[in-house]
DRENDO-488005 format. One record per residue (C-alpha): residue in three letters; y, x, z. Coordinates in Angstrom, 1 decimal. Layout:
BEGIN
resn=ALA, v=Y, u=X, w=Z $
...
***
This chain:
BEGIN
resn=PRO, v=10.4, u=-35.5, w=6.7 $
resn=ASP, v=10.9, u=-36.0, w=3.2 $
resn=GLN, v=14.5, u=-35.1, w=2.7 $
resn=THR, v=13.1, u=-31.3, w=3.0 $
resn=LEU, v=13.1, u=-28.0, w=1.9 $
resn=PHE, v=11.1, u=-25.0, w=3.4 $
resn=ILE, v=10.4, u=-22.3, w=2.3 $
resn=LEU, v=8.5, u=-19.2, w=3.7 $
resn=CYS, v=8.1, u=-15.9, w=2.5 $
resn=SER, v=6.9, u=-12.5, w=3.5 $
resn=ASP, v=7.5, u=-9.4, w=1.7 $
resn=HIS, v=4.0, u=-8.2, w=2.2 $
resn=GLY, v=0.9, u=-9.7, w=3.7 $
resn=PHE, v=-1.9, u=-8.8, w=6.4 $
resn=MET, v=-5.4, u=-7.5, w=5.9 $
resn=GLU, v=-7.9, u=-5.5, w=7.4 $
resn=ALA, v=-9.0, u=-2.4, w=6.4 $
resn=GLN, v=-12.0, u=-0.5, w=7.3 $
resn=THR, v=-11.0, u=2.9, w=5.9 $
resn=SER, v=-8.1, u=5.2, w=7.1 $
resn=PHE, v=-6.4, u=8.3, w=5.0 $
resn=ASN, v=-5.1, u=9.9, w=7.9 $
resn=VAL, v=-2.2, u=11.9, w=5.6 $
resn=ASN, v=-0.8, u=14.2, w=8.4 $
resn=VAL, v=-4.0, u=15.3, w=9.2 $
resn=LEU, v=-4.5, u=16.6, w=5.5 $
resn=LEU, v=-1.1, u=18.2, w=6.0 $
resn=LEU, v=-2.1, u=19.7, w=9.1 $
resn=GLN, v=-5.1, u=21.1, w=7.5 $
resn=MET, v=-3.4, u=22.6, w=4.8 $
resn=LYS, v=-1.1, u=24.2, w=7.2 $
resn=LEU, v=2.1, u=22.4, w=5.7 $
resn=LEU, v=2.5, u=20.7, w=8.8 $
resn=LYS, v=3.7, u=22.0, w=12.7 $
resn=VAL, v=3.1, u=19.7, w=15.8 $
resn=THR, v=4.5, u=19.6, w=19.1 $
resn=ILE, v=2.0, u=18.7, w=21.5 $
resn=GLU, v=2.7, u=21.5, w=23.6 $
resn=ARG, v=6.2, u=20.2, w=24.1 $
resn=LEU, v=4.9, u=16.7, w=25.3 $
resn=PRO, v=4.2, u=16.1, w=28.7 $
resn=LEU, v=1.2, u=17.3, w=30.4 $
resn=ARG, v=-0.7, u=13.5, w=30.7 $
resn=THR, v=0.4, u=13.1, w=26.7 $
resn=ARG, v=-1.1, u=15.9, w=25.9 $
resn=ILE, v=-4.7, u=14.9, w=27.6 $
resn=ILE, v=-4.3, u=11.5, w=26.3 $
resn=HIS, v=-3.7, u=12.8, w=22.6 $
resn=TRP, v=-6.4, u=15.1, w=23.2 $
resn=ILE, v=-9.5, u=12.7, w=24.1 $
resn=ALA, v=-7.9, u=10.2, w=21.7 $
resn=LYS, v=-9.2, u=12.9, w=18.9 $
resn=TYR, v=-12.5, u=12.7, w=20.5 $
resn=VAL, v=-12.8, u=9.0, w=20.7 $
resn=PRO, v=-14.6, u=7.4, w=17.9 $
resn=SER, v=-12.2, u=5.2, w=15.9 $
resn=ARG, v=-13.6, u=1.8, w=16.3 $
resn=LEU, v=-13.1, u=2.2, w=19.9 $
resn=LYS, v=-9.6, u=3.0, w=18.9 $
resn=SER, v=-9.4, u=-0.2, w=17.3 $
resn=ARG, v=-10.6, u=-1.8, w=20.0 $
resn=LEU, v=-8.3, u=-0.5, w=22.5 $
resn=LYS, v=-5.5, u=-0.9, w=20.4 $
resn=TYR, v=-6.0, u=-4.5, w=19.3 $
resn=SER, v=-8.2, u=-6.0, w=22.0 $
resn=THR, v=-6.8, u=-7.1, w=25.5 $
resn=MET, v=-7.5, u=-3.6, w=26.9 $
resn=GLN, v=-4.6, u=-2.8, w=25.2 $
resn=VAL, v=-2.2, u=-4.2, w=28.2 $
resn=LEU, v=-5.0, u=-1.6, w=30.8 $
resn=VAL, v=-4.1, u=1.6, w=27.7 $
resn=GLU, v=-0.3, u=1.0, w=28.2 $
resn=LYS, v=-0.4, u=0.3, w=31.8 $
resn=ILE, v=-1.7, u=3.4, w=32.6 $
resn=GLY, v=0.7, u=5.2, w=30.1 $
resn=ALA, v=-2.3, u=6.5, w=27.6 $
resn=PHE, v=-0.8, u=4.3, w=24.6 $
resn=GLU, v=1.8, u=6.2, w=23.6 $
resn=PRO, v=-0.4, u=8.6, w=20.8 $
resn=PHE, v=-0.9, u=5.2, w=19.5 $
resn=THR, v=2.4, u=4.6, w=18.9 $
resn=THR, v=4.2, u=6.0, w=15.0 $
resn=GLY, v=7.3, u=6.5, w=16.5 $
resn=LYS, v=6.1, u=8.8, w=18.8 $
resn=ILE, v=4.3, u=11.4, w=16.2 $
resn=PRO, v=4.9, u=15.2, w=17.4 $
resn=ILE, v=6.1, u=16.6, w=14.6 $
resn=ASP, v=8.0, u=19.8, w=14.4 $
resn=TYR, v=10.4, u=19.1, w=11.2 $
resn=ARG, v=12.3, u=22.0, w=11.7 $
resn=GLU, v=9.4, u=24.2, w=10.9 $
resn=SER, v=7.2, u=21.9, w=8.8 $
resn=LEU, v=6.7, u=22.7, w=5.1 $
resn=ALA, v=5.6, u=18.8, w=4.6 $
resn=TYR, v=5.6, u=15.7, w=7.0 $
resn=SER, v=4.7, u=11.9, w=6.6 $
resn=THR, v=6.9, u=9.7, w=9.1 $
resn=ILE, v=5.9, u=6.5, w=7.4 $
resn=ALA, v=2.9, u=5.8, w=5.9 $
resn=TYR, v=3.4, u=5.6, w=1.9 $
resn=ASN, v=6.1, u=8.5, w=1.9 $
resn=ILE, v=5.7, u=11.7, w=2.1 $
resn=TYR, v=8.5, u=14.5, w=2.7 $
resn=VAL, v=9.0, u=18.5, w=1.4 $
resn=ASN, v=11.0, u=20.1, w=3.9 $
resn=PRO, v=14.8, u=19.6, w=2.4 $
resn=SER, v=15.9, u=22.6, w=3.8 $
resn=LEU, v=13.6, u=24.5, w=1.5 $
resn=PRO, v=14.8, u=26.0, w=-1.5 $
resn=GLN, v=13.8, u=23.7, w=-4.6 $
resn=GLU, v=11.3, u=25.7, w=-6.2 $
resn=GLU, v=9.6, u=26.2, w=-2.8 $
resn=ARG, v=10.0, u=22.2, w=-2.2 $
resn=GLU, v=8.4, u=21.8, w=-5.5 $
resn=LYS, v=5.1, u=24.5, w=-5.6 $
resn=ILE, v=4.4, u=22.6, w=-2.1 $
resn=ARG, v=4.8, u=19.4, w=-3.5 $
resn=ILE, v=2.5, u=20.0, w=-6.8 $
resn=LYS, v=-0.4, u=21.5, w=-4.2 $
resn=ILE, v=0.0, u=18.2, w=-2.1 $
resn=LEU, v=-0.6, u=16.3, w=-5.0 $
resn=GLN, v=-4.0, u=18.0, w=-6.3 $
resn=ALA, v=-5.3, u=17.8, w=-2.7 $
resn=LEU, v=-4.2, u=14.1, w=-2.8 $
resn=ASN, v=-6.0, u=13.6, w=-6.5 $
resn=ARG, v=-9.3, u=14.2, w=-4.1 $
resn=TYR, v=-8.9, u=11.4, w=-2.9 $
resn=LYS, v=-7.5, u=9.0, w=-5.8 $
resn=HIS, v=-9.9, u=6.6, w=-5.6 $
resn=LEU, v=-8.8, u=5.3, w=-1.9 $
resn=PHE, v=-5.1, u=4.8, w=-3.7 $
resn=GLU, v=-3.1, u=2.2, w=-6.3 $
resn=VAL, v=-0.5, u=4.8, w=-6.5 $
resn=ILE, v=0.0, u=9.1, w=-6.3 $
resn=GLU, v=3.6, u=9.9, w=-7.3 $
resn=TYR, v=6.7, u=11.6, w=-7.2 $
resn=GLY, v=9.5, u=9.5, w=-5.4 $
resn=GLU, v=11.9, u=10.1, w=-7.9 $
resn=ARG, v=9.5, u=8.6, w=-10.9 $
resn=TYR, v=8.1, u=5.3, w=-8.6 $
resn=PHE, v=12.0, u=4.9, w=-7.8 $
resn=GLN, v=14.9, u=3.7, w=-9.8 $
resn=GLY, v=18.4, u=3.0, w=-9.4 $
resn=PRO, v=21.7, u=5.2, w=-7.9 $
resn=TYR, v=19.5, u=6.5, w=-4.7 $
resn=VAL, v=16.8, u=7.7, w=-6.3 $
resn=SER, v=17.8, u=11.1, w=-4.9 $
resn=ARG, v=17.0, u=10.0, w=-1.4 $
resn=ALA, v=13.4, u=8.8, w=-2.4 $
resn=PRO, v=10.4, u=10.8, w=-0.8 $
resn=SER, v=9.3, u=13.6, w=-2.3 $
resn=ILE, v=5.9, u=11.7, w=-2.9 $
resn=ILE, v=4.6, u=7.8, w=-2.4 $
resn=ILE, v=0.9, u=7.2, w=-2.3 $
resn=ILE, v=0.0, u=3.7, w=-1.5 $
resn=PRO, v=-3.6, u=2.6, w=-1.0 $
resn=LYS, v=-5.8, u=0.1, w=-2.4 $
resn=ILE, v=-6.6, u=-3.2, w=-1.1 $
resn=GLY, v=-8.7, u=-2.9, w=2.0 $
resn=TYR, v=-7.7, u=0.7, w=2.8 $
resn=ASN, v=-5.2, u=2.0, w=5.4 $
resn=VAL, v=-2.8, u=5.0, w=5.5 $
resn=SER, v=-2.4, u=6.5, w=8.9 $
resn=THR, v=0.5, u=8.9, w=9.6 $
resn=ARG, v=-1.1, u=9.5, w=13.4 $
resn=VAL, v=-2.5, u=12.9, w=14.4 $
resn=ILE, v=-4.6, u=11.5, w=16.5 $
resn=TYR, v=-7.7, u=12.0, w=14.4 $
resn=ARG, v=-9.7, u=15.3, w=13.0 $
resn=ASN, v=-10.9, u=13.7, w=9.9 $
resn=VAL, v=-8.8, u=12.6, w=6.7 $
resn=ILE, v=-10.5, u=10.0, w=6.0 $
resn=GLU, v=-12.3, u=7.5, w=9.2 $
resn=LYS, v=-13.9, u=4.7, w=9.4 $
resn=GLY, v=-12.7, u=1.8, w=11.7 $
resn=LYS, v=-10.7, u=-1.3, w=11.8 $
resn=TRP, v=-6.8, u=-1.3, w=11.0 $
resn=TYR, v=-5.0, u=-4.4, w=10.9 $
resn=VAL, v=-2.2, u=-3.9, w=8.4 $
resn=HIS, v=0.2, u=-4.5, w=5.6 $
resn=SER, v=-0.9, u=-5.9, w=2.1 $
resn=PRO, v=1.1, u=-5.7, w=-0.8 $
resn=ARG, v=-0.1, u=-9.1, w=-1.4 $
resn=GLY, v=2.8, u=-10.9, w=-0.2 $
resn=MET, v=3.1, u=-14.7, w=1.6 $
resn=PHE, v=4.8, u=-17.2, w=0.0 $
resn=LEU, v=5.1, u=-21.1, w=1.0 $
resn=PHE, v=7.4, u=-23.3, w=-0.8 $
resn=HIS, v=8.2, u=-27.2, w=0.0 $
resn=THR, v=10.8, u=-28.8, w=-1.8 $
resn=ILE, v=11.5, u=-32.4, w=-2.9 $
resn=ASP, v=12.3, u=-31.5, w=-6.0 $
resn=SER, v=9.2, u=-33.1, w=-7.9 $
resn=ASP, v=10.3, u=-31.7, w=-11.4 $
resn=LEU, v=9.6, u=-27.8, w=-9.6 $
resn=GLU, v=6.7, u=-26.4, w=-12.1 $
resn=PHE, v=4.7, u=-23.1, w=-10.4 $
resn=THR, v=3.3, u=-20.5, w=-12.6 $
resn=PRO, v=-0.8, u=-20.4, w=-11.3 $
resn=LYS, v=-0.8, u=-17.1, w=-10.0 $
resn=ASN, v=-4.4, u=-15.9, w=-8.1 $
resn=MET, v=-2.1, u=-13.2, w=-6.0 $
resn=ILE, v=1.6, u=-12.9, w=-5.1 $
resn=ARG, v=3.1, u=-10.1, w=-5.2 $
resn=ASN, v=5.7, u=-9.1, w=-3.1 $
resn=VAL, v=8.3, u=-8.0, w=-6.2 $
resn=ASP, v=8.4, u=-12.1, w=-7.0 $
resn=ILE, v=9.2, u=-13.5, w=-4.2 $
resn=THR, v=12.9, u=-12.3, w=-5.1 $
resn=PRO, v=13.0, u=-13.5, w=-8.2 $
resn=THR, v=11.2, u=-16.8, w=-7.5 $
resn=VAL, v=14.2, u=-17.6, w=-4.4 $
resn=LEU, v=17.0, u=-16.5, w=-7.3 $
resn=ALA, v=15.9, u=-18.7, w=-9.6 $
resn=TYR, v=15.3, u=-21.6, w=-7.7 $
resn=LEU, v=18.7, u=-21.5, w=-6.2 $
resn=GLY, v=20.1, u=-20.2, w=-9.9 $
resn=LEU, v=21.3, u=-17.3, w=-9.5 $
resn=PRO, v=21.3, u=-14.4, w=-11.7 $
resn=LEU, v=18.4, u=-12.1, w=-11.3 $
resn=ASP, v=18.8, u=-8.6, w=-11.6 $
resn=PRO, v=17.8, u=-7.2, w=-15.2 $
resn=ASP, v=16.0, u=-3.9, w=-13.0 $
resn=MET, v=13.8, u=-6.1, w=-11.1 $
resn=ASP, v=10.3, u=-5.0, w=-11.1 $
resn=GLY, v=9.3, u=-8.8, w=-10.2 $
resn=ASN, v=9.2, u=-12.1, w=-12.2 $
resn=PRO, v=9.8, u=-16.1, w=-10.9 $
resn=LEU, v=7.0, u=-17.8, w=-10.0 $
resn=ILE, v=8.2, u=-21.2, w=-11.0 $
resn=LYS, v=9.1, u=-22.1, w=-14.5 $
resn=VAL, v=12.4, u=-22.5, w=-15.2 $
resn=GLU, v=14.3, u=-24.3, w=-18.6 $
resn=LYS, v=17.8, u=-22.8, w=-18.7 $
resn=PRO, v=18.0, u=-19.1, w=-19.7 $
resn=LYS, v=21.3, u=-18.7, w=-17.2 $
resn=TYR, v=18.6, u=-18.6, w=-14.5 $
resn=ARG, v=17.1, u=-15.3, w=-15.7 $
resn=ARG, v=18.9, u=-12.2, w=-17.6 $
resn=TYR, v=15.7, u=-10.3, w=-18.2 $
resn=GLU, v=16.1, u=-9.3, w=-21.6 $
resn=PRO, v=13.1, u=-8.5, w=-24.0 $
resn=MET, v=14.4, u=-5.2, w=-25.7 $
resn=TYR, v=15.8, u=-3.9, w=-22.0 $
resn=ARG, v=12.0, u=-4.4, w=-20.7 $
resn=VAL, v=10.2, u=-2.3, w=-23.6 $
resn=ALA, v=12.8, u=0.0, w=-23.7 $
resn=LYS, v=12.2, u=0.2, w=-19.0 $
resn=ALA, v=8.3, u=1.1, w=-20.2 $
resn=LEU, v=8.7, u=3.1, w=-22.9 $
resn=TYR, v=11.2, u=5.7, w=-20.9 $
resn=SER, v=8.2, u=5.5, w=-18.2 $
resn=LYS, v=5.8, u=6.6, w=-20.3 $
resn=ILE, v=7.6, u=9.5, w=-21.7 $
resn=LYS, v=8.8, u=10.7, w=-18.3 $
resn=HIS, v=5.2, u=10.7, w=-17.2 $
resn=SER, v=4.2, u=12.4, w=-20.3 $
***
């Protein structure tokens, strides 16, 4: 109807990736990760073993096609789920539980954790052509809870996937994965004919919240990385200060150098 305001937002989009970087496989090869497959039920261990030798494209069919129902019926789907990764958290020196996060075991002494982190970063740099970001967690994030950040952040380029599963044999696998994309989804329908959007070829996920806040007339946190996608006339809609932006950029460069 004419008197309708409709906003549909997603903090990420979706894409098809044909190359996967298997971070836990790398950590296994570096002897930093220990798994607990031997503690799993016999059927699950057999499925894990078989899955390693199934070609990646066939694994894709098992996961995304109607065959998935059959796989679930025979109880063979468990190795494909992220929450079932058999990680030994006590004995592992490093592990990845969520695609873009790598953790060094927090129970280790600080000096040893730093050595392990440097070792992982050196290994990741061999694959830097796959990534937009390879960075220390406390450098990538900001705020009062930065101490809780992952040890290392890795964000792949468009078209690449990062997997934490240990059902692969190689660090790099070819196949098909339907995964999240850093390109956000944004649909905005409003009766406000004066609303003017900034032309952009790509909506970044960090732009969505500033846009909604600006439209509602709410102040924006000056620490936000995104920008509104609408042009607003009243300064009160926006609290970004140029000097803060400059200082933040300079601080980031100095810290990284």
